[in-house]
Structure formats: structure tokens, C-alpha cells
FIMARVEX-755794 format. One record per residue: residue in three letters; chain; x, z, y of N, C-alpha, C, O, CB in turn. Coordinates in nm, 2 decimals, padded with zeros to 4 digits, always signed. Glycine has a CB too. Example, Ala and Ser with C-alpha at 12.3 -4.5 7.8 and 13.67 -1.06 7.14 Angstrom:
BEGIN
@res: Ala chain: A n_east: +01.32 n_up: +00.78 n_north: -00.57 ca_east: +01.23 ca_up: +00.78 ca_north: -00.45 c_east: +01.32 c_up: +00.78 c_north: -00.33 o_east: +01.42 o_up: +00.85 o_north: -00.33 cb_east: +01.13 cb_up: +00.90 cb_north: -00.45 $
@res: Ser chain: A n_east: +01.28 n_up: +00.71 n_north: -00.22 ca_east: +01.37 ca_up: +00.71 ca_north: -00.11 c_east: +01.29 c_up: +00.79 c_north: +00.00 o_east: +01.34 o_up: +00.80 o_north: +00.11 cb_east: +01.41 cb_up: +00.57 cb_north: -00.06 $
REM end
This chain:
BEGIN
@res: Met chain: A n_east: -00.65 n_up: +00.10 n_north: -00.86 ca_east: -00.53 ca_up: +00.04 ca_north: -00.93 c_east: -00.43 c_up: +00.00 c_north: -00.82 o_east: -00.46 o_up: -00.04 o_north: -00.71 cb_east: -00.58 cb_up: -00.09 cb_north: -01.00 $
@res: Leu chain: A n_east: -00.31 n_up: +00.03 n_north: -00.85 ca_east: -00.20 ca_up: +00.00 ca_north: -00.76 c_east: -00.16 c_up: -00.15 c_north: -00.77 o_east: -00.13 o_up: -00.20 o_north: -00.88 cb_east: -00.07 cb_up: +00.08 cb_north: -00.79 $
@res: Leu chain: A n_east: -00.18 n_up: -00.22 n_north: -00.66 ca_east: -00.14 ca_up: -00.36 ca_north: -00.66 c_east: +00.01 c_up: -00.38 c_north: -00.62 o_east: +00.08 o_up: -00.47 o_north: -00.68 cb_east: -00.23 cb_up: -00.44 cb_north: -00.56 $
@res: Ala chain: A n_east: +00.05 n_up: -00.30 n_north: -00.52 ca_east: +00.19 ca_up: -00.31 ca_north: -00.48 c_east: +00.23 c_up: -00.19 c_north: -00.40 o_east: +00.14 o_up: -00.12 o_north: -00.35 cb_east: +00.21 cb_up: -00.44 cb_north: -00.39 $
@res: Asp chain: A n_east: +00.35 n_up: -00.16 n_north: -00.40 ca_east: +00.40 ca_up: -00.05 ca_north: -00.31 c_east: +00.53 c_up: -00.10 c_north: -00.25 o_east: +00.60 o_up: -00.18 o_north: -00.30 cb_east: +00.42 cb_up: +00.08 cb_north: -00.39 $
@res: Trp chain: A n_east: +00.56 n_up: -00.04 n_north: -00.13 ca_east: +00.67 ca_up: -00.09 ca_north: -00.05 c_east: +00.74 c_up: +00.03 c_north: +00.01 o_east: +00.67 o_up: +00.12 o_north: +00.07 cb_east: +00.63 cb_up: -00.19 cb_north: +00.05 $
@res: Gln chain: A n_east: +00.86 n_up: +00.05 n_north: +00.00 ca_east: +00.94 ca_up: +00.15 ca_north: +00.06 c_east: +01.01 c_up: +00.10 c_north: +00.18 o_east: +01.10 o_up: +00.01 o_north: +00.17 cb_east: +01.05 cb_up: +00.21 cb_north: -00.04 $
@res: Ala chain: A n_east: +00.97 n_up: +00.14 n_north: +00.30 ca_east: +01.03 ca_up: +00.09 ca_north: +00.42 c_east: +01.17 c_up: +00.15 c_north: +00.43 o_east: +01.20 o_up: +00.26 o_north: +00.40 cb_east: +00.95 cb_up: +00.14 cb_north: +00.55 $
@res: Gly chain: A n_east: +01.26 n_up: +00.06 n_north: +00.48 ca_east: +01.40 ca_up: +00.10 ca_north: +00.49 c_east: +01.44 c_up: +00.09 c_north: +00.64 o_east: +01.36 o_up: +00.12 o_north: +00.73 cb_east: +01.49 cb_up: +00.01 cb_north: +00.41 $
@res: Met chain: A n_east: +01.56 n_up: +00.07 n_north: +00.66 ca_east: +01.62 ca_up: +00.06 ca_north: +00.79 c_east: +01.56 c_up: -00.06 c_north: +00.87 o_east: +01.58 o_up: -00.06 o_north: +00.99 cb_east: +01.77 cb_up: +00.06 cb_north: +00.79 $
@res: Asp chain: A n_east: +01.49 n_up: -00.15 n_north: +00.81 ca_east: +01.44 ca_up: -00.27 ca_north: +00.87 c_east: +01.31 c_up: -00.23 c_north: +00.95 o_east: +01.27 o_up: -00.32 o_north: +01.03 cb_east: +01.41 cb_up: -00.38 cb_north: +00.77 $
@res: Val chain: A n_east: +01.26 n_up: -00.12 n_north: +00.94 ca_east: +01.14 ca_up: -00.07 ca_north: +01.01 c_east: +01.18 c_up: +00.05 c_north: +01.09 o_east: +01.17 o_up: +00.16 o_north: +01.05 cb_east: +01.02 cb_up: -00.04 cb_north: +00.91 $
@res: Gln chain: A n_east: +01.22 n_up: +00.03 n_north: +01.21 ca_east: +01.27 ca_up: +00.13 ca_north: +01.30 c_east: +01.16 c_up: +00.23 c_north: +01.33 o_east: +01.05 o_up: +00.19 o_north: +01.37 cb_east: +01.33 cb_up: +00.08 cb_north: +01.43 $
@res: Gly chain: A n_east: +01.18 n_up: +00.36 n_north: +01.31 ca_east: +01.09 ca_up: +00.46 ca_north: +01.34 c_east: +01.00 c_up: +00.50 c_north: +01.22 o_east: +00.94 o_up: +00.61 o_north: +01.22 cb_east: +01.00 cb_up: +00.42 cb_north: +01.44 $
@res: Trp chain: A n_east: +01.00 n_up: +00.42 n_north: +01.11 ca_east: +00.92 ca_up: +00.45 ca_north: +00.99 c_east: +01.01 c_up: +00.45 c_north: +00.87 o_east: +00.96 o_up: +00.43 o_north: +00.76 cb_east: +00.81 cb_up: +00.34 cb_north: +00.97 $
@res: Glu chain: A n_east: +01.14 n_up: +00.48 n_north: +00.89 ca_east: +01.23 ca_up: +00.48 ca_north: +00.77 c_east: +01.18 c_up: +00.58 c_north: +00.67 o_east: +01.13 o_up: +00.69 o_north: +00.70 cb_east: +01.37 cb_up: +00.52 cb_north: +00.82 $
@res: Ser chain: A n_east: +01.19 n_up: +00.54 n_north: +00.54 ca_east: +01.15 ca_up: +00.62 ca_north: +00.43 c_east: +01.00 c_up: +00.63 c_north: +00.41 o_east: +00.95 o_up: +00.72 o_north: +00.33 cb_east: +01.21 cb_up: +00.76 cb_north: +00.43 $
@res: Ala chain: A n_east: +00.92 n_up: +00.55 n_north: +00.49 ca_east: +00.77 ca_up: +00.55 ca_north: +00.46 c_east: +00.74 c_up: +00.47 c_north: +00.34 o_east: +00.81 o_up: +00.38 o_north: +00.30 cb_east: +00.70 cb_up: +00.49 cb_north: +00.59 $
@res: Thr chain: A n_east: +00.64 n_up: +00.51 n_north: +00.27 ca_east: +00.59 ca_up: +00.44 ca_north: +00.15 c_east: +00.45 c_up: +00.39 c_north: +00.18 o_east: +00.36 o_up: +00.46 o_north: +00.22 cb_east: +00.59 cb_up: +00.53 cb_north: +00.03 $
@res: Val chain: A n_east: +00.43 n_up: +00.26 n_north: +00.15 ca_east: +00.30 ca_up: +00.19 ca_north: +00.17 c_east: +00.25 c_up: +00.15 c_north: +00.03 o_east: +00.32 o_up: +00.09 o_north: -00.05 cb_east: +00.31 cb_up: +00.07 cb_north: +00.27 $
@res: His chain: A n_east: +00.12 n_up: +00.19 n_north: +00.00 ca_east: +00.06 ca_up: +00.15 ca_north: -00.12 c_east: -00.06 c_up: +00.06 c_north: -00.09 o_east: -00.14 o_up: +00.08 o_north: +00.00 cb_east: +00.01 cb_up: +00.28 cb_north: -00.20 $
@res: Trp chain: A n_east: -00.07 n_up: -00.05 n_north: -00.17 ca_east: -00.18 ca_up: -00.14 ca_north: -00.16 c_east: -00.26 c_up: -00.12 c_north: -00.29 o_east: -00.21 o_up: -00.15 o_north: -00.40 cb_east: -00.13 cb_up: -00.29 cb_north: -00.14 $
@res: Val chain: A n_east: -00.38 n_up: -00.07 n_north: -00.27 ca_east: -00.46 ca_up: -00.03 ca_north: -00.39 c_east: -00.60 c_up: -00.10 c_north: -00.39 o_east: -00.65 o_up: -00.14 o_north: -00.28 cb_east: -00.48 cb_up: +00.12 cb_north: -00.40 $
@res: Ile chain: A n_east: -00.67 n_up: -00.09 n_north: -00.50 ca_east: -00.80 ca_up: -00.15 ca_north: -00.52 c_east: -00.87 c_up: -00.08 c_north: -00.63 o_east: -00.81 o_up: -00.03 o_north: -00.73 cb_east: -00.80 cb_up: -00.31 cb_north: -00.54 $
@res: Gln chain: A n_east: -01.00 n_up: -00.07 n_north: -00.62 ca_east: -01.08 ca_up: -00.01 ca_north: -00.73 c_east: -01.08 c_up: -00.11 c_north: -00.85 o_east: -01.08 o_up: -00.23 o_north: -00.83 cb_east: -01.23 cb_up: +00.02 cb_north: -00.68 $
@res: Arg chain: A n_east: -01.09 n_up: -00.05 n_north: -00.97 ca_east: -01.09 ca_up: -00.14 ca_north: -01.09 c_east: -01.20 c_up: -00.24 c_north: -01.09 o_east: -01.17 o_up: -00.36 o_north: -01.13 cb_east: -01.10 cb_up: -00.05 cb_north: -01.22 $
@res: Glu chain: A n_east: -01.32 n_up: -00.20 n_north: -01.05 ca_east: -01.43 ca_up: -00.29 ca_north: -01.05 c_east: -01.41 c_up: -00.41 c_north: -00.96 o_east: -01.44 o_up: -00.52 o_north: -00.98 cb_east: -01.56 cb_up: -00.22 cb_north: -01.02 $
@res: Asp chain: A n_east: -01.35 n_up: -00.38 n_north: -00.84 ca_east: -01.32 ca_up: -00.48 ca_north: -00.74 c_east: -01.22 c_up: -00.58 c_north: -00.79 o_east: -01.22 o_up: -00.70 o_north: -00.76 cb_east: -01.28 cb_up: -00.42 cb_north: -00.61 $
@res: Leu chain: A n_east: -01.12 n_up: -00.52 n_north: -00.86 ca_east: -01.01 ca_up: -00.61 ca_north: -00.91 c_east: -01.07 c_up: -00.70 c_north: -01.02 o_east: -01.04 o_up: -00.82 o_north: -01.02 cb_east: -00.90 cb_up: -00.52 cb_north: -00.98 $
@res: Ala chain: A n_east: -01.15 n_up: -00.65 n_north: -01.11 ca_east: -01.22 ca_up: -00.74 ca_north: -01.21 c_east: -01.30 c_up: -00.85 c_north: -01.15 o_east: -01.31 o_up: -00.96 o_north: -01.20 cb_east: -01.30 cb_up: -00.65 cb_north: -01.30 $
@res: Ala chain: A n_east: -01.37 n_up: -00.81 n_north: -01.04 ca_east: -01.45 ca_up: -00.91 ca_north: -00.97 c_east: -01.37 c_up: -01.00 c_north: -00.87 o_east: -01.43 o_up: -01.08 o_north: -00.80 cb_east: -01.57 cb_up: -00.84 cb_north: -00.90 $
@res: Arg chain: A n_east: -01.24 n_up: -00.97 n_north: -00.86 ca_east: -01.15 ca_up: -01.04 ca_north: -00.76 c_east: -01.20 c_up: -01.03 c_north: -00.62 o_east: -01.20 o_up: -01.12 o_north: -00.54 cb_east: -01.15 cb_up: -01.19 cb_north: -00.80 $
@res: Arg chain: A n_east: -01.24 n_up: -00.91 n_north: -00.58 ca_east: -01.29 ca_up: -00.87 ca_north: -00.45 c_east: -01.18 c_up: -00.81 c_north: -00.37 o_east: -01.18 o_up: -00.69 o_north: -00.34 cb_east: -01.41 cb_up: -00.78 cb_north: -00.45 $
@res: Phe chain: A n_east: -01.07 n_up: -00.89 n_north: -00.34 ca_east: -00.96 ca_up: -00.84 ca_north: -00.27 c_east: -00.98 c_up: -00.80 c_north: -00.12 o_east: -00.90 o_up: -00.73 o_north: -00.06 cb_east: -00.85 cb_up: -00.94 cb_north: -00.28 $
@res: Asp chain: A n_east: -01.10 n_up: -00.84 n_north: -00.07 ca_east: -01.13 ca_up: -00.80 ca_north: +00.06 c_east: -01.17 c_up: -00.65 c_north: +00.07 o_east: -01.17 o_up: -00.59 o_north: +00.18 cb_east: -01.25 cb_up: -00.88 cb_north: +00.11 $
@res: Arg chain: A n_east: -01.18 n_up: -00.59 n_north: -00.05 ca_east: -01.21 ca_up: -00.45 ca_north: -00.06 c_east: -01.09 c_up: -00.36 c_north: -00.09 o_east: -01.10 o_up: -00.24 o_north: -00.10 cb_east: -01.32 cb_up: -00.42 cb_north: -00.16 $
@res: Ala chain: A n_east: -00.97 n_up: -00.43 n_north: -00.10 ca_east: -00.85 ca_up: -00.36 ca_north: -00.12 c_east: -00.81 c_up: -00.28 c_north: +00.01 o_east: -00.86 o_up: -00.32 o_north: +00.12 cb_east: -00.73 cb_up: -00.45 cb_north: -00.16 $
@res: Phe chain: A n_east: -00.73 n_up: -00.18 n_north: +00.00 ca_east: -00.69 ca_up: -00.10 ca_north: +00.12 c_east: -00.55 c_up: -00.05 c_north: +00.10 o_east: -00.50 o_up: -00.05 o_north: -00.01 cb_east: -00.79 cb_up: +00.02 cb_north: +00.14 $
@res: Thr chain: A n_east: -00.50 n_up: +00.00 n_north: +00.21 ca_east: -00.36 ca_up: +00.05 ca_north: +00.21 c_east: -00.36 c_up: +00.20 c_north: +00.24 o_east: -00.45 o_up: +00.25 o_north: +00.31 cb_east: -00.27 cb_up: -00.03 cb_north: +00.30 $
@res: Ser chain: A n_east: -00.26 n_up: +00.27 n_north: +00.19 ca_east: -00.23 ca_up: +00.40 ca_north: +00.24 c_east: -00.09 c_up: +00.41 c_north: +00.27 o_east: +00.00 o_up: +00.35 o_north: +00.20 cb_east: -00.28 cb_up: +00.51 cb_north: +00.13 $
@res: Val chain: A n_east: -00.05 n_up: +00.50 n_north: +00.36 ca_east: +00.09 ca_up: +00.51 ca_north: +00.40 c_east: +00.12 c_up: +00.66 c_north: +00.39 o_east: +00.05 o_up: +00.75 o_north: +00.44 cb_east: +00.11 cb_up: +00.46 cb_north: +00.55 $
@res: Phe chain: A n_east: +00.24 n_up: +00.69 n_north: +00.33 ca_east: +00.29 ca_up: +00.82 ca_north: +00.33 c_east: +00.42 c_up: +00.82 c_north: +00.41 o_east: +00.51 o_up: +00.74 o_north: +00.38 cb_east: +00.31 cb_up: +00.87 cb_north: +00.18 $
@res: Trp chain: A n_east: +00.43 n_up: +00.91 n_north: +00.51 ca_east: +00.55 ca_up: +00.92 ca_north: +00.59 c_east: +00.57 c_up: +01.06 c_north: +00.62 o_east: +00.49 o_up: +01.13 o_north: +00.68 cb_east: +00.54 cb_up: +00.83 cb_north: +00.72 $
@res: Asn chain: A n_east: +00.69 n_up: +01.11 n_north: +00.59 ca_east: +00.73 ca_up: +01.24 ca_north: +00.61 c_east: +00.85 c_up: +01.24 c_north: +00.70 o_east: +00.97 o_up: +01.23 o_north: +00.65 cb_east: +00.76 cb_up: +01.32 cb_north: +00.48 $
@res: Pro chain: A n_east: +00.83 n_up: +01.25 n_north: +00.84 ca_east: +00.95 ca_up: +01.24 ca_north: +00.93 c_east: +01.04 c_up: +01.34 c_north: +00.91 o_east: +01.14 o_up: +01.35 o_north: +00.98 cb_east: +00.90 cb_up: +01.23 cb_north: +01.07 $
REM end
């Protein structure tokens, strides 16, 4: 499940246009196990 996503802008020098996703498995979300959430980053320079 997608918890949040963030589009880096000019405020993050060197990572402009990167997208960060904060995700968690459905079972972990239901159990409120946020320690098992993880991030993924997509960046195409």
C-alpha cells in the first residue's frame, strides 16, 4: 500500500525530479507495523 509519495524539486540539489515512495504491505498496515514500511526511489538523471 502506498502511504505517501514525494516529488523532489529544486530544493534537493542533484536529485531534481526524483520520486520517493513510502510503502507498506497490507497485513503490516492492518497490524500497524510501521517499522516494516520501506521506501523506494525512482530517479532518471
